[in-house]
C-alpha positions in Angstrom: 101.8 136.4 85.2 101.0 135.0 81.6 103.5 133.1 80.4 103.5 132.3 76.5 101.8 128.5 75.6 104.4 125.7 75.5 104.7 124.6 71.9 104.4 121.0 71.5 107.3 117.9 71.9 109.8 117.6 74.6 112.0 119.3 73.6 110.0 122.4 73.2 108.8 121.6 76.8 112.0 121.3 78.6 113.1 124.8 77.2 109.8 126.3 77.8 110.4 125.4 82.1 114.2 125.7 81.9 112.7 129.7 80.6 110.4 130.2 83.1 109.8 127.8 85.7 113.8 126.8 86.2 113.9 128.6 89.9 111.1 126.3 91.0 112.6 123.1 90.7 115.5 120.9 92.6 117.5 120.0 89.4 117.5 120.1 85.8 114.3 120.6 83.5 114.3 117.3 81.1 111.7 115.0 79.8 111.1 111.3 81.7 112.8 109.5 78.8 109.8 107.1 78.6 107.0 108.7 79.4 105.3 111.5 77.5 103.1 113.7 78.8 99.8 115.1 77.5 96.7 113.8 75.7 97.4 112.0 72.9 100.5 110.4 74.6 98.1 109.0 77.0 94.9 107.8 74.2 98.2 105.9 72.7 99.0 104.4 76.1 95.7 103.4 76.5 94.8 102.0 72.9 97.4 99.8 73.2 96.7 98.7 77.0 96.9 94.4 76.8 96.7 93.5 80.2 96.7 90.1 80.1 99.3 88.3 82.1 99.3 91.3 84.1 98.2 89.2 87.5 101.5 87.1 87.2 104.1 89.6 85.6 102.0 93.3 87.7 105.6 93.7 90.4 108.2 91.9 87.9 111.6 94.3 88.0 114.0 92.8 85.3 114.6 92.5 82.9 112.6 95.6 81.5 110.8 93.0 79.1 109.7 91.1 82.0 107.8 93.5 83.4 103.9 93.7 83.6 102.3 96.9 84.8 101.2 99.3 82.5 102.7 102.9 82.9 99.3 104.5 82.9 99.8 106.1 86.7 101.0 109.6 85.2 98.1 110.2 82.9 95.8 108.8 86.0 97.4 110.7 88.3 96.9 114.1 86.3 93.2 113.2 84.2 94.0 112.3 81.6 92.4 108.8 82.0 90.8 109.1 84.2 89.3 105.4 86.5 86.3 104.7 84.8 87.8 105.3 81.2 90.7 102.5 82.3 88.1 100.1 84.3 86.2 100.1 80.9 89.2 99.6 78.9 89.6 96.0 80.3 86.1 94.5 80.1 87.4 91.8 77.7 90.8 90.9 79.7 90.9 87.5 80.8 89.8 87.4 83.8 92.3 86.7 86.6 94.3 89.5 84.5 90.9 91.7 84.5 90.8 91.2 88.1 93.8 92.1 89.6 94.3 95.5 87.3 91.1 96.1 88.4 91.9 95.3 91.9 94.3 98.2 91.6 92.6 100.8 90.3 90.2 100.7 93.1 93.8 100.4 95.5 93.9 104.3 93.6 90.3 105.0 94.4 90.5 104.1 97.9 93.0 106.3 98.0 91.2 109.0 96.8 87.9 108.7 98.9 91.1 108.5 102.2 92.8 112.0 101.0 89.2 113.6 100.5 88.3 112.6 104.4 91.5 113.6 105.4 93.1 115.8 104.1 96.2 116.8 105.9 95.0 114.6 109.2 96.5 111.5 106.6 99.4 112.3 107.5 99.3 112.1 111.5 98.1 107.9 111.0 101.0 107.0 110.2 103.0 106.2 111.6 106.8 104.2 111.0 107.2 101.4 111.9 110.6 100.9 114.0 112.6 97.8 113.3 113.2 95.2 115.9 117.3 95.6 116.2 119.2 98.8 115.4 121.2 98.9 112.6 124.1 101.0 111.1 122.5 102.2 107.6 124.9 105.2 107.0 121.9 106.1 104.7 118.3 104.8 104.8 119.2 104.1 101.0 122.5 102.9 100.8 124.9 103.8 98.0 126.5 100.1 98.3 123.7 98.6 97.6 122.9 97.8 94.8 119.0 96.7 94.3 118.6 99.9 95.9 121.1 102.1 94.2 119.5 100.9 90.3 115.9 101.9 91.6 116.6 105.7 93.6 118.6 106.1 89.7 115.3 104.9 87.8 112.9 107.2 90.2 115.4 110.2 89.7 115.4 109.6 85.8 112.9 107.9 84.1 110.2 108.9 87.7 108.3 106.0 87.2 108.2 102.5 89.0 107.2 99.5 89.3 104.9 99.2 92.7 108.2 96.2 93.8 110.6 98.3 93.7 108.5 101.4 95.6 107.5 98.6 98.5 111.6 97.1 98.5 112.4 101.5 98.8 109.9 102.1 101.5 110.9 99.3 103.4 114.3 99.9 103.0 113.9 103.3 104.1 112.0 102.6 107.1 111.8 99.3 108.3 115.4 98.7 108.0 117.0 102.1 108.5 114.5 103.2 111.0 114.5 105.8 109.2 111.4 108.7 109.5 109.0 107.7 106.1 108.1 111.2 106.0 111.5 112.5 104.3 111.7 109.5 102.4 108.1 109.7 100.9 109.0 113.6 99.7 111.7 112.1 97.8 109.3 109.8 96.3 106.6 113.0 95.6 109.4 115.0 94.2 110.2 112.6 91.5 107.2 110.4 89.9 104.9 111.7 87.6 102.1 110.0 89.2 103.4 111.7 93.1 99.9 112.1 94.9 100.2 112.6 98.2 97.4 110.3 97.7 98.3 107.3 96.5 102.5 108.1 97.7 101.4 108.7 101.2 98.5 105.4 100.9 101.6 102.9 99.2 104.5 104.3 102.5 101.1 104.1 104.7 100.6 100.3 103.6 105.1 99.5 104.0 105.9 100.8 106.9 102.2 98.2 108.7 100.9 101.1 110.2 97.7 100.2 111.1 98.0 96.4 110.0 100.8 96.4 112.4 102.8 93.9 109.7 105.4 95.9 107.5 106.7 94.9 104.8 109.6 92.9 104.5 112.1 93.3 102.0 115.0 91.2 101.8 117.3 89.6 99.3 114.9 86.4 98.2 112.5 89.1 96.5 115.8 91.0 94.3 116.7 87.1 93.9 112.7 86.8 92.7 111.7 89.9 90.8 115.9 90.9 89.7 118.2 88.4 90.0 121.0 90.6 87.7 121.1 93.4 90.7 122.2 90.6 93.1 125.0 89.0 90.5 126.2 92.8 90.1 126.6 93.9 94.0 129.5 94.2 95.5 127.9 93.1 98.7 126.8 90.0 97.1 128.5 87.6 99.4 128.0 89.9 102.6 124.5 90.8 102.1 122.7 92.9 104.2 119.1 91.7 104.0 119.9 88.5 103.6 117.5 88.0 106.0 114.1 89.1 106.6 113.5 92.1 109.3 113.2 91.4 112.9 109.5 91.9 113.4 108.4 95.4 114.2 107.9 95.3 118.3 105.1 95.7 120.3 103.7 99.3 120.7 101.2 101.2 121.7 98.7 103.0 119.0 97.8 106.3 119.1 93.4 107.0 119.1 92.6 106.5 115.3 91.0 109.9 113.8 87.9 109.4 114.0 86.9 110.5 110.6 88.7 107.6 110.2 85.5 105.7 110.8 82.8 107.8 109.7 82.3 110.5 107.0 79.5 112.7 109.1 79.7 114.9 105.4 80.0 112.0 102.3 78.5 114.8 100.0 81.4 117.5 100.9 83.9 114.7 100.0 82.7 113.8 97.8 82.2 117.5 96.1 78.6 118.1 93.6 76.8 115.2 91.9 76.0 117.2 89.1 77.4 120.5 87.6 76.3 123.7 90.0 76.3 126.4 88.6 76.6 130.7 90.1 77.2 132.4 87.0 78.1 131.9 83.6 81.2 131.0 83.1 84.1 132.7 80.9 87.1 130.0 81.1 87.9 126.9 82.0 90.1 126.4 85.0 92.7 123.3 84.7 93.8 121.9 87.9 97.1 119.0 87.6 94.2 116.8 88.8 92.1 116.7 86.2 94.3 117.6 82.7 92.6 115.9 79.9 90.2 116.4 77.4 87.6 114.5 78.8 87.8 117.1 81.7 83.7 117.1 82.5 84.2 121.2 82.7 86.5 121.4 79.7 84.4 118.8 77.6 81.2 120.9 78.8 82.4 124.2 77.5 84.7 123.7 74.2 83.9 127.4 73.5 86.1 128.6 76.2 90.3 129.0 76.7 91.2 127.0 79.3 93.2 128.3 81.9 95.9 126.8 84.4 98.4 127.9 86.6 101.7 126.9 87.7 101.0 127.2 92.3 104.0 129.3 92.4 104.5 130.0 97.0 103.4 125.9 96.6 105.9 124.8 93.6 108.8 126.9 95.3 108.1 125.6 98.5 107.8 121.7 97.4 111.1 122.1 94.6 110.1 119.3 92.3 111.8 117.6 89.9 112.0 119.3 86.7 110.8 116.3 84.3 107.5 117.4 86.6 107.0 120.3 86.1 108.7 119.0 81.8 105.6 116.4 82.1 103.0 119.2 82.7 104.5 122.3 80.1 103.7 119.1 77.2 100.5 118.3 78.5 99.8 121.9 78.1 100.8 121.8 74.7 98.9 119.2 73.5 96.3 120.5 74.5 97.6 124.3 72.9 97.3 122.3 69.2 93.2 121.7 70.4 92.3 124.5 71.8 92.8 128.2 73.3 95.1 128.1 76.5 96.2 130.3 79.1 99.4 129.4 81.0 100.0 131.2 84.0 102.7 131.9 87.2 101.8 132.9 91.0 99.6 132.8 93.5 96.1 131.3 92.0 93.3 132.9 93.5 95.3 135.8 92.4 96.1 135.2 88.4 92.3 133.8 87.9 91.0 137.2 89.8 88.6 138.5 86.9 87.6 135.4 85.7 84.3 133.9 86.5 86.1 130.1 85.7 84.1 126.6 85.0 86.3 123.7 86.8 85.8 120.2 87.6 86.0 118.8 91.3 89.4 117.8 92.9 89.2 115.3 95.6 92.6 117.2 97.2 92.9 120.3 100.2 94.7 122.5 98.4 91.4 122.7 95.4 89.0 123.9 98.2 91.8 126.1 99.4 91.9 127.8 96.3 88.2 127.7 95.3 86.9 128.9 98.5 89.2 132.0 97.2 88.4 132.0 93.8 84.7 131.3 94.0 84.1 129.4 90.5 80.6 130.0 88.1 80.6 126.3 88.0 81.5 123.5 89.2 81.9 120.1 88.1 81.3 116.5 89.3 84.6 114.6 89.2 84.7 111.1 87.3 84.5 109.0 90.3 84.2 104.9 90.3 81.8 104.6 92.8 81.2 107.9 95.4 82.8 108.0 98.9 80.5 107.1 101.5 80.0 107.6 105.3 81.3 104.2 106.6 85.3 103.5 107.1 87.6 103.8 105.1 90.6 103.0 108.4 91.3 99.7 105.2 91.5 98.8 102.3 88.8 95.9 103.0 86.8 98.0 105.1 86.6 100.7 102.8 85.0 98.1 100.6 83.7 96.1 102.5 81.4 99.1 103.2 81.2 100.0 99.1 80.3 96.2 98.8 77.4 97.1 100.9 75.5 99.9 100.6 76.0 98.1 96.5 73.6 96.0 97.2 
């Protein structure tokens, strides 16, 4: 179904989503109050980027003015800023802050390498680490804990969280309450503007200690250090249920690791084409949710062609994402539409692209491979990796970096 192209601005994007996509969201579609969609918003955020003090303040929570996080992640997740561009943007920053910021970009790259290689099998590599002593939690995120409710409110209102509070919520859900990690990860994915199965899932893996056996132990001292007013305002301040560190997880048998964690027999396929691969003359540019920026390689190679984006109706009907995620996408498409022709569709991707011969940028996600097999693009452009995927281990970030460093020497 061909839809009208959204008009620019958050109010217009909200009205557009309510008119055309409301049944595909889990809540009333409204824009995030703190993050705008679109290339112009991404460019402004990048131009204002100053990572001075980032290493010391990245994990600060409250007051908000103390936070050192950059809020670039929604733009990075949707390709409005690619990782090589973000990497280059801090070339003159103070050494410690530059190193820490680039370490976080490398973590994002690792998440994409892992997901590109394993796809949905990344879920089977995660095992929630059970608490040593059962606790009577009425809900994995109790409404009586101010440190939890404040973070959940920010998640569901803004669609964005600092890394520290993501770890708090993930640890509370799994390590403290012993709940199944997949339901918690789905809650994050529903609301986060930067939600991706690659980075989101890997963050939960780290928090629950899968692979390392060392879960992140959420406790009161972390809240007092990063957001002391949450403790002062909490009804449980005199009887805090997380006063002490959680007990160590009991020893448990680990399943045989997924073989692809150790080696990739075909890193070329994992990484996609290293240069543009043309099958026919393209007549349009197919945009994916991973690559919506003006610098998308396929888009940049064909400035004269119309861009086409499909809201994947079967997928979105199943996911029921928060409306603010759909509004962010609508804002982004509206912004792009001020510079070139944009056709927006709703339906099954292959059916909506039938009859077209699109150019597209390879995306390192399983859904792209499935759709591309049915669409048969006329031209596929390389994904803008920081480093192309290698054949070595991705069982941990350190193992991945070690192999990467060895291959670069």
